[in-house]
N, CA, C and O of each residue as an XYZ file, in Angstrom:
432
protein
N    -257.143   -105.073    -78.996
C    -257.776   -104.145    -78.363
C    -258.504   -103.117    -79.016
O    -257.850   -102.839    -80.021
N    -259.325   -102.545    -78.972
C    -260.061   -101.690    -79.902
C    -260.041   -100.186    -78.948
O    -259.470   -100.045    -77.866
N    -260.764    -99.240    -79.630
C    -261.131    -98.029    -79.008
C    -262.125    -97.700    -79.515
O    -262.204    -97.966    -80.714
N    -263.272    -97.014    -78.887
C    -264.318    -96.125    -79.315
C    -263.795    -94.949    -79.777
O    -262.595    -94.691    -79.860
N    -264.893    -94.097    -80.138
C    -264.965    -92.456    -80.244
C    -264.119    -91.511    -79.040
O    -263.220    -90.674    -79.114
N    -264.771    -92.010    -78.099
C    -264.590    -90.955    -77.025
C    -262.864    -91.562    -76.405
O    -262.030    -90.774    -75.958
N    -262.684    -92.730    -76.492
C    -261.040    -93.175    -76.584
C    -260.303    -92.657    -77.386
O    -259.112    -92.515    -77.108
N    -260.781    -92.274    -78.495
C    -259.961    -91.753    -79.522
C    -259.740    -90.192    -79.012
O    -258.611    -89.700    -79.007
N    -260.782    -89.536    -78.631
C    -260.589    -87.920    -78.266
C    -259.520    -88.032    -77.076
O    -258.650    -87.167    -76.973
N    -259.598    -89.205    -76.097
C    -259.055    -88.760    -75.190
C    -257.665    -89.018    -75.477
O    -256.993    -88.160    -74.904
N    -256.870    -89.916    -76.187
C    -255.943    -90.354    -76.337
C    -255.202    -89.126    -77.523
O    -253.987    -88.951    -77.614
N    -255.990    -88.563    -78.144
C    -255.552    -87.351    -78.583
C    -255.166    -86.392    -77.575
O    -253.997    -86.016    -77.487
N    -256.056    -85.985    -76.829
C    -255.680    -84.901    -75.500
C    -254.592    -85.365    -75.058
O    -253.814    -84.411    -75.067
N    -253.897    -86.567    -74.546
C    -252.830    -87.098    -74.280
C    -251.550    -87.375    -75.019
O    -250.591    -87.935    -74.487
N    -251.574    -86.899    -76.451
C    -250.419    -86.740    -77.603
C    -250.393    -88.061    -78.112
O    -249.305    -88.427    -78.556
N    -251.596    -89.085    -78.162
C    -251.049    -90.642    -78.580
C    -250.643    -90.550    -80.475
O    -251.220    -89.743    -81.204
N    -249.897    -91.234    -80.834
C    -250.039    -90.994    -82.391
C    -251.097    -91.682    -83.037
O    -251.414    -92.835    -82.743
N    -251.745    -90.884    -84.061
C    -252.912    -91.366    -84.572
C    -252.343    -92.206    -86.185
O    -251.735    -91.502    -86.992
N    -252.567    -93.473    -86.468
C    -252.248    -93.751    -87.789
C    -253.278    -93.966    -88.615
O    -254.060    -94.853    -88.273
N    -253.539    -93.252    -89.854
C    -254.418    -93.516    -90.772
C    -254.130    -94.364    -91.815
O    -253.755    -93.858    -92.873
N    -254.258    -95.825    -91.698
C    -253.844    -96.673    -92.903
C    -254.920    -96.922    -94.430
O    -255.089    -97.878    -95.187
N    -255.463    -95.563    -94.361
C    -256.176    -95.421    -95.468
C    -255.037    -94.915    -96.920
O    -253.899    -94.447    -96.967
N    -255.821    -95.216    -97.716
C    -255.143    -94.791    -98.941
C    -254.990    -93.568    -99.221
O    -255.936    -92.883    -98.833
N    -254.046    -92.919    -99.824
C    -253.952    -91.352    -99.810
C    -254.910    -90.514   -100.380
O    -255.230    -89.380   -100.024
N    -255.484    -91.428   -101.624
C    -256.572    -90.822   -102.197
C    -257.834    -90.755   -101.316
O    -258.754    -90.036   -101.704
N    -257.930    -91.288   -100.423
C    -258.882    -91.438    -99.665
C    -259.012    -90.577    -98.715
O    -260.107    -90.192    -98.303
N    -257.723    -90.133    -98.207
C    -257.318    -89.180    -97.225
C    -257.486    -87.780    -98.244
O    -257.804    -86.713    -97.720
N    -257.352    -87.831    -99.082
C    -257.408    -86.405   -100.406
C    -258.803    -86.050   -100.292
O    -259.055    -84.908    -99.908
N    -259.762    -86.846   -100.565
C    -261.092    -86.641   -100.533
C    -261.857    -86.342    -99.646
O    -262.774    -85.526    -99.742
N    -261.403    -87.297    -98.203
C    -262.149    -87.136    -97.524
C    -261.894    -86.831    -96.209
O    -262.751    -86.929    -95.332
N    -260.609    -86.416    -95.996
C    -259.579    -85.513    -95.020
C    -259.429    -86.577    -93.675
O    -259.922    -87.698    -93.802
N    -258.975    -86.339    -92.821
C    -258.354    -86.931    -91.577
C    -258.845    -86.509    -90.386
O    -259.530    -85.523    -90.112
N    -258.317    -87.566    -89.571
C    -258.518    -86.949    -88.153
C    -257.105    -86.086    -87.935
O    -256.011    -86.489    -88.332
N    -257.323    -84.842    -87.240
C    -256.758    -83.635    -87.220
C    -255.248    -84.468    -86.179
O    -255.519    -84.992    -85.098
N    -254.202    -84.465    -86.552
C    -252.742    -84.671    -86.338
C    -252.557    -86.183    -86.468
O    -251.709    -86.863    -85.889
N    -253.469    -86.582    -87.303
C    -253.131    -88.132    -87.648
C    -252.144    -87.984    -88.640
O    -251.889    -86.974    -89.297
N    -251.537    -89.256    -88.686
C    -250.326    -89.465    -89.695
C    -250.935    -90.318    -90.889
O    -251.840    -91.112    -90.633
N    -250.416    -90.162    -92.312
C    -251.273    -91.249    -93.162
C    -250.395    -92.177    -93.327
O    -249.277    -91.729    -93.580
N    -250.462    -93.135    -93.287
C    -249.509    -94.268    -94.109
C    -250.206    -95.525    -94.406
O    -250.464    -96.327    -93.508
N    -250.551    -95.746    -95.761
C    -251.361    -96.631    -96.340
C    -250.957    -97.959    -95.989
O    -249.753    -98.048    -95.749
N    -251.641    -99.051    -95.887
C    -251.268   -100.334    -95.116
C    -250.377   -100.848    -96.191
O    -249.421   -101.423    -95.670
N    -250.320   -100.864    -97.527
C    -249.191   -101.518    -98.241
C    -247.846   -100.733    -97.791
O    -246.774   -101.267    -97.503
N    -248.094    -99.565    -97.794
C    -246.478    -99.127    -97.218
C    -246.293    -99.520    -95.888
O    -245.177    -99.366    -95.390
N    -247.304   -100.056    -95.160
C    -246.506   -100.234    -93.625
C    -246.118   -101.724    -93.941
O    -245.055   -102.138    -93.480
N    -246.943   -102.593    -94.727
C    -246.515   -103.852    -94.949
C    -245.203   -103.959    -95.465
O    -244.466   -104.882    -95.119
N    -244.780   -102.896    -96.439
C    -243.614   -103.133    -97.611
C    -242.471   -102.469    -96.425
O    -241.273   -102.546    -96.697
N    -242.790   -102.002    -95.476
C    -241.302   -101.260    -94.732
C    -241.262   -101.409    -93.170
O    -240.922   -100.538    -92.369
N    -241.704   -102.773    -92.881
C    -241.617   -102.753    -91.529
C    -240.086   -103.118    -91.732
O    -239.522   -103.555    -92.736
N    -239.476   -102.745    -90.214
C    -239.821   -102.152    -88.970
C    -240.216   -100.839    -89.072
O    -239.738   -100.113    -88.201
N    -240.949   -100.309    -89.877
C    -241.438    -99.023    -89.148
C    -240.415    -97.807    -89.408
O    -241.038    -96.762    -89.597
N    -239.063    -97.657    -89.468
C    -238.304    -96.594    -89.408
C    -238.732    -95.577    -90.021
O    -238.097    -94.558    -89.747
N    -239.848    -95.405    -90.995
C    -240.139    -94.560    -91.731
C    -241.232    -93.573    -91.075
O    -241.637    -92.525    -91.578
N    -241.592    -94.094    -89.932
C    -243.149    -93.714    -89.215
C    -242.629    -92.232    -88.490
O    -241.493    -92.055    -88.051
N    -243.608    -91.335    -88.477
C    -243.422    -90.456    -87.248
C    -243.059    -90.768    -86.071
O    -243.647    -91.628    -85.415
N    -242.130    -90.166    -85.685
C    -241.677    -90.590    -84.242
C    -242.877    -90.256    -83.075
O    -243.223    -89.103    -82.820
N    -243.465    -91.487    -82.393
C    -244.333    -91.388    -81.479
C    -244.409    -90.507    -80.596
O    -243.304    -90.025    -80.343
N    -245.345    -90.034    -79.940
C    -245.147    -88.892    -79.129
C    -245.550    -89.363    -77.766
O    -245.683    -88.640    -76.779
N    -245.724    -90.623    -77.824
C    -246.557    -91.322    -76.604
C    -246.386    -92.972    -76.561
O    -246.212    -93.503    -77.657
N    -246.413    -93.675    -75.601
C    -246.598    -95.142    -75.777
C    -247.713    -95.549    -76.148
O    -247.951    -96.756    -76.083
N    -248.728    -94.597    -76.653
C    -249.859    -95.241    -77.241
C    -249.905    -94.929    -79.305
O    -249.442    -93.970    -79.923
N    -250.425    -95.801    -79.686
C    -250.698    -95.633    -81.126
C    -252.229    -96.259    -81.270
O    -252.680    -97.290    -80.769
N    -252.820    -95.361    -82.058
C    -254.364    -95.977    -82.632
C    -254.061    -96.039    -84.107
O    -253.249    -95.320    -84.689
N    -254.884    -97.077    -84.700
C    -254.812    -97.142    -86.025
C    -256.130    -97.182    -86.320
O    -257.044    -97.710    -85.687
N    -256.158    -96.346    -87.732
C    -257.904    -96.439    -88.237
C    -257.539    -96.500    -89.566
O    -256.383    -96.417    -89.981
N    -258.832    -96.689    -90.428
C    -259.163    -96.918    -91.708
C    -260.337    -96.015    -92.027
O    -260.522    -94.840    -91.712
N    -261.032    -96.793    -92.681
C    -262.526    -95.901    -93.591
C    -263.533    -96.363    -92.879
O    -263.908    -95.786    -91.859
N    -264.202    -97.681    -93.427
C    -265.109    -98.601    -92.748
C    -265.013   -100.024    -92.388
O    -265.570   -100.488    -91.394
N    -264.206   -100.798    -93.314
C    -263.540   -102.005    -92.924
C    -262.726   -102.185    -91.724
O    -261.831   -101.432    -91.340
N    -263.100   -103.179    -91.215
C    -262.107   -103.758    -90.272
C    -261.017   -104.464    -90.339
O    -260.212   -104.688    -89.435
N    -260.997   -104.877    -91.630
C    -259.909   -105.629    -92.108
C    -258.528   -104.846    -92.157
O    -257.612   -105.305    -91.474
N    -258.288   -103.629    -92.957
C    -257.280   -102.947    -92.862
C    -256.870   -102.563    -91.471
O    -255.656   -102.725    -91.346
N    -257.357   -102.181    -90.545
C    -256.955   -101.836    -89.073
C    -256.246   -103.279    -88.716
O    -255.076   -103.240    -88.335
N    -257.003   -104.729    -88.842
C    -256.582   -105.643    -88.052
C    -255.156   -106.032    -88.972
O    -254.187   -106.530    -88.400
N    -255.149   -105.824    -90.058
C    -253.726   -106.311    -90.642
C    -253.018   -105.611    -89.817
O    -252.453   -106.099    -88.838
N    -252.972   -103.941    -90.260
C    -251.785   -103.183    -89.357
C    -251.626   -103.577    -87.790
O    -250.574   -103.746    -87.174
N    -252.970   -103.676    -87.312
C    -252.646   -104.216    -85.840
C    -251.772   -105.295    -85.719
O    -250.992   -105.487    -84.787
N    -251.932   -105.963    -86.666
C    -251.118   -107.403    -86.258
C    -249.342   -107.147    -86.716
O    -248.364   -107.796    -86.344
N    -249.413   -105.975    -87.630
C    -247.913   -105.756    -87.752
C    -247.351   -105.238    -87.082
O    -246.174   -105.157    -87.436
N    -247.693   -104.530    -85.700
C    -247.465   -103.765    -84.528
C    -247.540   -104.795    -83.418
O    -247.557   -104.342    -82.274
N    -247.587   -106.083    -83.572
C    -247.855   -106.678    -82.458
C    -246.304   -107.118    -81.943
O    -246.165   -107.649    -80.841
N    -245.511   -106.937    -82.552
C    -244.025   -107.058    -81.968
C    -243.034   -105.845    -81.375
O    -241.874   -105.893    -80.967
N    -244.048   -104.660    -81.510
C    -243.538   -103.764    -80.693
C    -243.905   -103.363    -79.332
O    -245.107   -103.326    -79.068
N    -243.015   -103.046    -78.395
C    -243.828   -102.708    -77.244
C    -244.624   -101.882    -76.601
O    -244.926   -101.829    -75.409
N    -244.968   -101.170    -77.608
C    -246.067    -99.861    -77.097
C    -247.178   -100.501    -77.285
O    -247.166   -101.582    -77.874
N    -248.282    -99.967    -76.837
C    -249.540   -100.357    -76.546
C    -250.250    -99.897    -78.098
O    -250.020    -98.804    -78.616
N    -250.908   -100.672    -78.550
C    -251.348   -100.220    -80.041
C    -253.087   -100.478    -79.773
O    -253.541   -101.431    -79.141
N    -253.754    -99.583    -80.300
C    -255.347    -99.885    -80.411
C    -255.639    -99.903    -81.699
O    -254.820    -99.751    -82.605
N    -257.449   -100.189    -81.886
C    -257.480   -100.244    -83.544
C    -258.810    -99.566    -83.103
O    -259.597   -100.064    -82.298
N    -258.994    -98.140    -83.847
C    -260.187    -97.249    -83.482
C    -261.313    -98.258    -84.701
O    -261.305    -97.901    -85.879
N    -261.979    -99.160    -84.384
C    -262.619   -100.292    -85.347
C    -263.801    -99.520    -85.602
O    -264.714   -100.116    -86.173
N    -264.011    -98.032    -85.224
C    -265.391    -97.407    -85.858
C    -264.778    -96.850    -87.220
O    -265.542    -96.658    -88.166
N    -263.307    -96.567    -87.347
C    -262.606    -96.034    -88.211
C    -263.282    -94.203    -88.499
O    -263.950    -93.473    -87.766
N    -262.870    -94.059    -89.514
C    -262.944    -92.633    -90.057
C    -264.521    -92.039    -90.099
O    -264.969    -90.894    -90.036
N    -265.170    -93.409    -90.241
C    -266.890    -92.868    -90.644
C    -267.371    -92.664    -89.531
O    -268.135    -91.716    -89.352
N    -267.040    -93.474    -88.591
C    -267.532    -93.238    -86.933
C    -266.955    -91.747    -86.678
O    -267.707    -90.773    -86.682
N    -265.917    -91.671    -86.513
C    -265.501    -90.469    -86.299
C    -266.131    -88.995    -86.911
O    -266.271    -87.984    -86.223
N    -266.493    -89.117    -88.431
C    -267.427    -88.209    -88.666
C    -268.839    -88.338    -88.253
O    -269.383    -87.279    -87.940
N    -269.413    -89.215    -88.200
C    -270.590    -89.666    -87.615
C    -270.502    -89.099    -86.330
O    -271.432    -88.321    -86.117
N    -269.710    -89.218    -85.404
C    -269.764    -88.349    -84.246
C    -269.714    -87.051    -84.048
O    -269.975    -86.371    -83.056
N    -269.227    -86.697    -85.449
C    -269.055    -85.122    -84.939
C    -267.563    -84.650    -85.296
O    -267.256    -83.473    -85.482
N    -266.733    -85.673    -85.362
C    -264.922    -85.476    -84.927
C    -264.558    -84.508    -85.997
O    -265.029    -84.632    -87.128
N    -263.645    -83.440    -85.648
C    -263.389    -82.357    -86.589
C    -262.371    -83.043    -87.693
O    -261.542    -83.915    -87.433
N    -262.602    -82.500    -88.879
C    -261.937    -83.416    -90.026
C    -260.731    -82.214    -90.780
O    -260.961    -81.190    -91.422
N    -259.806    -82.666    -90.497
C    -258.643    -82.015    -91.406
C    -258.713    -82.391    -92.810
O    -258.699    -83.566    -93.178
N    -258.797    -81.272    -93.687
C    -258.841    -81.523    -94.812
C    -257.870    -80.754    -95.946
O    -258.066    -80.513    -97.138
N    -256.794    -80.487    -95.102
C    -255.980    -79.410    -95.512
C    -254.368    -79.820    -95.645
O    -253.626    -79.400    -96.532
N    -253.990    -80.721    -94.583
C    -252.876    -81.187    -94.175
C    -252.636    -82.483    -94.117
O    -252.640    -83.141    -93.077
N    -252.319    -83.092    -95.727
C    -252.016    -84.344    -96.124
C    -250.973    -84.453    -96.297
O    -250.519    -85.536    -96.667
C-alpha cells in the first residue's frame, strides 16, 4: 500500500512513525521530514526483527526514501510479517520537498 503527500501529512498529525531509509549522508545533505527516523535500508536488512528501531507511536508506519521506489519497496517487504499497518510514500522525499513540506536539516 502507498500513501501520497497529503496522506503523510495526515499520518504525521496522528503521530505515525515515519521511517527514512535513505543513507545517512543523504539525510545530512538534504534534510528529512520533521520527526522522521533515519534507519538506512542496509541497517534494516541486517537487523531484522527491528528491535533497534524507535518505538512506534501508533499502529501506522510510513516508509520513504529519495527518488527511486526500490528502497521503499524493499523496506516495505521487510515489514510484511509485522502486525502494524505499513505504507510506502512512493513520492519519497523529493515529492515532499516539491509539495513544500517542511524539511528538518538540524536533527539527524
